[in-house]
C-alpha positions in Angstrom: -3.4 -13.0 -48.9 -4.2 -12.5 -52.5 -7.8 -11.2 -53.5 -10.2 -13.5 -54.9 -11.0 -11.1 -57.5 -8.0 -9.0 -58.5 -5.6 -10.9 -57.2 -4.0 -7.7 -55.1 -2.0 -8.8 -51.9 -3.2 -4.9 -50.0 -5.6 -5.5 -47.4 -7.1 -2.2 -45.1 -7.7 -4.2 -42.1 -9.6 -3.8 -38.8 -8.4 -2.3 -36.2 -10.1 -3.6 -33.0 -8.1 -7.6 -33.5 -10.5 -11.1 -33.9 -10.7 -14.5 -34.2 -12.8 -13.9 -37.7 -11.9 -10.7 -39.9 -13.2 -9.1 -42.8 -10.7 -7.4 -44.9 -10.8 -5.2 -48.4 -9.0 -5.3 -50.7 -7.5 -2.3 -51.4 -7.7 -1.7 -55.2 -11.1 -3.4 -55.9 -13.0 -3.3 -52.8 -13.9 -6.8 -52.7 -15.1 -8.3 -48.8 -12.7 -11.4 -47.5 -13.2 -13.3 -44.1 -10.5 -14.3 -43.4 -9.3 -15.9 -40.2 -6.3 -14.6 -37.5 -4.8 -16.2 -35.0 -3.2 -13.6 -33.3 -0.1 -14.1 -30.3 -1.7 -12.6 -26.9 1.0 -9.9 -25.7 1.7 -11.4 -22.3 3.9 -8.8 -21.1 1.7 -7.3 -18.8 1.4 -10.8 -17.3 3.0 -10.8 -13.7 4.2 -14.3 -13.0 4.6 -15.5 -9.1 7.6 -17.3 -7.6 7.5 -20.7 -7.1 8.3 -22.5 -3.6 8.3 -26.3 -2.9 7.6 -27.0 1.4 9.4 -28.1 3.7 8.2 -30.4 7.0 9.9 -31.5 9.8 7.4 -33.5 12.0 8.3 -36.0 15.5 8.5 -39.6 15.1 5.9 -41.8 16.7 2.9 -41.9 17.3 1.6 -37.7 16.5 3.0 -38.3 13.1 0.2 -39.8 11.5 -2.0 -36.7 12.8 0.8 -34.4 11.5 -0.6 -36.2 7.6 -3.8 -35.4 8.6 -4.1 -32.1 9.7 -1.3 -31.3 7.1 -3.5 -32.6 4.3 -6.8 -30.8 6.0 -4.4 -27.2 6.0 -2.7 -27.4 2.6 -5.8 -28.0 1.0 -6.5 -24.9 0.1 -3.3 -25.3 -2.4 -3.8 -25.6 -5.9 -0.6 -27.4 -6.6 -0.8 -29.7 -3.2 -0.5 -33.2 -3.6 -2.3 -35.8 -0.2 -0.7 -38.9 -2.0 3.3 -37.1 -1.8 3.0 -37.1 1.9 1.1 -39.9 2.5 4.0 -42.0 0.8 6.4 -40.6 2.8 4.8 -40.6 5.7 4.9 -44.7 5.1 8.4 -44.5 4.2 9.1 -43.5 7.9 10.5 -40.3 6.7 10.1 -37.6 9.0 11.5 -35.1 7.1 8.3 -34.3 4.6 8.5 -31.8 1.6 4.7 -30.5 1.2 5.3 -30.0 -2.8 4.8 -26.9 -5.4 3.8 -23.3 -3.7 2.9 -20.1 -5.6 4.0 -16.8 -4.4 0.7 -16.1 -2.7 0.0 -19.2 -0.7 3.2 -19.2 1.3 1.7 -17.4 3.4 -0.8 -18.7 3.9 0.5 -22.2 4.1 3.5 -20.9 6.6 0.6 -19.4 8.9 -1.5 -22.8 9.6 1.2 -25.2 9.9 2.6 -23.5 12.6 -1.4 -22.9 13.2 -1.4 -26.8 14.6 2.3 -27.0 15.2 4.5 -28.1 12.6 7.6 -26.1 12.2 7.5 -25.5 8.3 10.3 -24.0 5.7 9.6 -22.9 2.4 12.6 -21.8 -0.3 12.4 -20.6 -3.6 12.8 -23.0 -6.5 12.1 -20.6 -9.1 12.0 -16.6 -10.1 10.2 -15.4 -12.4 12.1 -14.2 -15.5 12.8 -10.1 -15.2 13.7 -7.6 -18.4 16.3 -5.9 -19.0 16.8 -2.9 -20.5 17.4 -4.6 -24.5 13.9 -6.0 -23.6 15.0 -9.4 -23.1 14.3 -11.7 -20.1 17.4 -13.2 -18.2 
């Protein structure tokens, strides 16, 4: 960017970043209002593991009861989709995929499913990248 008054491209910038900054030309002191798009630093952001849940359902009339119970106890999970369970029930499957769960949801989902008598398992499908010594991610 160049100063509109003198054409210089050297500016004094504010210490604190914002979306609208006032820059001062180092030669003539002219004020320039500049819209800035700063890339946020996400290096300290904690990334969660992702798990997929599976339930084994007893055949017969208890399958519908299991469907209703699972829909109720897993409603807390942000990625839970009840329609997927309904489709698996209608297809007559006895091993249902419960959907995706974040690592902090797994313990609660496991405990709640045990409490209603439905055996479930959770397998990790994605782990967050870990930094190496060179600062690169794997």
